[in-house]
C-alpha positions in Angstrom: 159.7 200.4 276.6 163.2 199.8 275.2 165.1 203.1 275.0 167.6 203.7 272.2 171.3 204.0 272.9 173.2 207.2 272.8 176.8 208.0 273.7 178.8 210.9 275.2 182.4 211.9 275.3 183.9 213.2 278.6 186.6 215.7 278.1 188.0 218.5 280.3 191.7 218.9 279.7 192.8 222.4 278.7 193.8 223.0 275.1 193.8 225.7 272.5 190.4 226.8 271.2 190.9 225.3 267.8 191.6 221.9 269.2 188.7 222.1 271.6 186.3 223.0 268.8 187.7 220.2 266.6 187.1 217.7 269.4 183.4 218.6 269.5 183.1 218.4 265.7 184.8 215.1 265.7 182.6 213.7 268.4 179.5 214.8 266.5 180.8 213.3 263.2 181.4 210.0 264.9 177.8 209.8 266.1 178.2 210.8 269.7 175.1 212.5 271.2 176.9 214.7 273.7 180.1 216.2 275.0 180.4 216.3 278.8 182.7 218.3 281.0 183.3 217.7 284.8 183.6 220.3 287.5 186.7 220.2 289.7 189.6 222.4 290.7 192.1 220.0 288.9 193.8 220.9 285.7 190.7 221.1 283.6 188.5 223.8 282.0 185.4 225.4 283.5 182.5 223.4 282.2 179.9 226.0 281.3 182.4 228.2 279.4 184.0 225.2 277.6 180.6 223.9 276.5 179.6 227.4 275.2 182.5 227.2 272.9 181.5 223.7 271.8 178.1 225.0 271.1 179.5 227.5 268.6 181.5 224.8 266.8 178.8 222.1 266.5 175.4 221.7 265.1 173.4 219.2 267.2 175.8 217.9 269.9 174.3 218.0 273.3 176.2 220.0 276.0 176.4 218.1 279.3 177.7 219.1 282.7 178.8 215.8 284.3 178.4 217.0 286.9 178.4 220.5 288.5 179.2 220.5 292.2 176.1 222.0 293.8 178.1 223.6 296.7 180.2 225.7 294.2 177.3 227.9 292.9 174.2 229.5 294.3 171.2 228.0 292.4 169.9 231.4 291.2 173.2 232.3 289.6 173.5 228.7 288.2 170.0 229.0 286.8 171.0 232.2 284.9 174.1 230.6 283.5 172.3 227.4 282.5 169.4 229.3 280.9 171.8 231.5 279.0 173.7 228.5 277.6 170.5 226.7 276.7 169.3 229.9 274.9 172.5 230.5 273.0 172.9 226.8 272.0 169.4 226.6 270.6 168.3 224.2 273.4 171.2 221.7 273.7 172.0 221.8 277.4 171.8 218.8 279.7 172.2 220.1 283.3 174.1 217.6 285.3 174.3 218.2 289.0 175.8 216.4 292.0 176.1 216.9 295.7 179.9 217.3 295.6 182.3 214.5 296.5 186.0 215.2 295.8 187.8 216.1 298.9 190.5 218.1 297.2 187.9 220.6 295.8 186.8 221.4 299.4 190.3 221.4 300.8 191.7 223.8 298.3 188.7 226.2 298.3 188.0 226.2 302.0 184.3 225.3 301.3 183.0 223.3 304.2 182.7 219.6 303.3 179.4 218.8 305.1 178.1 215.2 305.6 176.7 213.5 302.5 173.2 213.8 304.0 173.5 217.6 304.4 175.0 218.0 300.9 172.2 216.0 299.3 169.5 217.9 301.2 171.1 221.1 300.0 171.1 219.8 296.4 167.4 218.8 296.7 166.6 222.4 297.6 168.8 223.7 294.7 167.0 221.5 292.2 163.6 222.9 293.4 164.9 226.4 293.1 166.4 225.8 289.6 163.1 224.3 288.4 161.1 227.2 289.7 163.6 229.7 288.2 163.1 228.0 284.8 159.3 228.3 285.2 157.3 231.4 284.4 156.7 234.1 287.0 158.4 235.1 290.3 158.7 233.0 293.4 159.8 232.9 297.0 161.6 230.0 298.6 162.3 229.3 302.3 164.5 226.3 302.9 167.0 225.2 305.4 169.9 226.0 303.1 168.6 228.7 300.7 166.2 231.7 300.8 164.8 233.3 297.7 162.7 236.5 297.5 160.6 237.6 294.5 162.9 236.1 291.9 161.7 235.8 288.2 164.4 233.7 286.5 165.7 235.1 283.2 166.5 234.5 280.4 163.9 231.9 279.3 165.3 228.5 278.3 164.7 227.1 274.8 163.9 223.7 276.2 160.5 223.5 277.9 159.8 223.3 280.7 163.6 223.3 281.3 166.8 221.6 280.2 166.8 218.0 281.2 168.2 217.4 284.6 170.9 214.8 285.1 171.5 213.8 288.7 174.2 211.2 289.3 175.5 209.2 292.3 176.2 205.9 293.8 174.5 205.9 297.2 170.9 205.3 298.2 170.1 208.9 299.2 171.5 210.5 296.1 169.9 208.0 293.7 166.6 208.3 295.5 166.7 212.1 294.9 167.7 211.5 291.3 164.9 209.0 290.7 162.3 211.5 292.0 163.6 214.7 290.3 165.9 213.9 287.3 165.2 213.3 283.6 168.5 211.4 283.4 169.8 209.3 286.3 173.5 208.7 286.3 174.4 205.4 288.0 177.9 205.7 289.3 180.2 204.1 291.9 179.9 205.4 295.4 182.4 208.2 295.8 182.0 208.6 299.6 185.8 208.2 300.1 186.4 211.5 298.3 188.8 210.0 295.9 188.6 207.3 293.2 190.6 204.3 294.4 190.1 200.7 295.2 187.4 201.5 297.7 185.1 202.4 294.8 185.1 198.8 293.5 182.6 197.2 295.8 180.0 199.7 294.6 180.7 199.1 290.9 179.9 195.4 290.8 176.9 193.7 289.1 175.3 193.0 292.5 175.8 196.6 293.6 174.3 197.9 290.4 171.3 195.6 290.8 170.7 197.1 294.2 171.0 200.7 292.8 168.4 200.0 290.1 166.1 198.7 292.9 166.5 202.0 294.8 165.8 203.9 291.6 162.7 201.9 290.7 161.3 202.2 294.2 161.8 205.9 294.4 160.7 206.7 290.9 157.5 204.8 291.0 155.3 205.5 288.0 157.8 207.8 286.4 160.5 205.1 286.1 159.8 204.5 282.4 160.3 208.2 281.6 163.9 208.2 283.1 166.9 207.8 280.9 169.6 205.7 282.7 173.2 206.8 282.3 176.5 205.2 283.2 180.0 206.7 283.2 182.5 204.2 281.8 185.8 204.8 283.6 187.8 202.0 281.9 187.2 201.6 278.1 189.4 200.0 275.4 189.0 198.0 272.3 191.3 194.9 272.7 191.4 191.3 271.7 192.6 190.4 275.2 190.1 191.8 277.6 191.0 189.4 280.4 194.7 190.2 280.3 193.9 194.0 280.2 191.4 193.6 283.0 193.9 191.8 285.2 196.2 194.8 284.8 193.6 197.5 285.3 191.1 196.0 287.8 193.2 196.3 291.0 192.9 200.1 290.7 189.2 199.7 291.4 189.7 197.0 294.1 188.2 194.3 291.8 189.4 191.1 290.2 189.3 190.8 286.4 186.0 188.9 286.3 184.2 191.4 288.5 185.7 194.3 286.5 184.6 193.0 283.2 181.1 192.6 284.4 180.9 196.1 285.9 178.8 198.8 284.0 181.8 201.1 284.5 184.2 199.0 282.5 183.9 198.4 278.7 186.8 196.3 277.4 186.9 193.8 274.5 186.6 193.6 270.7 184.2 195.9 268.9 181.7 193.0 268.8 182.2 192.1 272.4 181.6 195.7 273.5 178.4 195.8 271.4 177.2 192.6 273.1 178.1 193.9 276.5 176.1 197.1 276.0 173.1 195.2 274.8 173.4 193.1 278.0 173.6 196.2 280.1 170.4 197.5 278.5 168.6 194.2 279.0 169.6 193.8 282.7 169.6 197.4 283.9 168.1 199.6 281.2 171.4 201.6 280.8 171.3 203.3 277.4 173.2 206.6 277.8 176.9 205.6 277.8 179.6 208.0 278.8 183.1 207.3 277.5 186.5 208.9 278.0 187.9 211.2 275.4 190.9 208.9 274.8 188.4 206.2 273.7 186.4 208.4 271.4 187.8 207.3 268.1 188.4 203.6 268.7 184.8 203.3 270.0 183.5 204.9 266.8 182.4 201.6 265.3 180.5 200.7 268.6 178.7 204.0 268.5 177.9 203.5 264.8 176.5 200.1 265.5 174.3 201.1 268.5 173.5 204.8 268.5 169.8 205.2 267.9 169.2 201.4 268.1 
């Protein structure tokens, strides 16, 4: 099965309400499927609140958390917030979750930065609790990280059985969990360093992505064809000199220009070249849900127009 393309815009920077509403309306008018907001303690807005305002300003735009740090919210309270947003947006939430990775979030908050294995195990429990909260009836849960007693999650989501789960990561354990539990799997660079720098590059190459898709296929088994595969494009620009631009930008990811231009996290070139690149990504990896930066939204409008729904 060949899945159709869709595109999202990632935006988080604070701005007046009128400007934020207009961003969502503009994204929708340009053909983007979703607006996504990240979840850090940097100078950015709180994702669930920002997306609620977007819901009021738009008609069909999907509302994506990309992604919520699991360690920052108890799953029962997150389930209530998520179900409320899904209800009040007429069923437009995409619930993106991650195990947490950014060192500064933990340093500033005093939350313990446990090992990746512990954080991923905790996220796995959280996903189970969330799904059971979205289901009918009360439940108990006894895990290593969470305990739930007699909880009947309310309100009821519009989307059934629940909003689509988006789990994203760059390591085997995280992508294995995503492949088993998520509706959308976000294929990202490995953020084990706790910052985005040149150390991320080795996990953003063609070869690394081939390996990640192998992990996902193996873990997903029969459900692989039902999974939508997403990539977050961190470098995106329409240009007639992609090699020259890549030579300037690639060192930030620890890559040379050729490796950067072939990475599924870099989309640089003319409109036609970018269209061909995305078609190649779909052919090789099945990537069809493409997340772009806010500052690329308008210039990539023709790419979106050419491929969205195709």
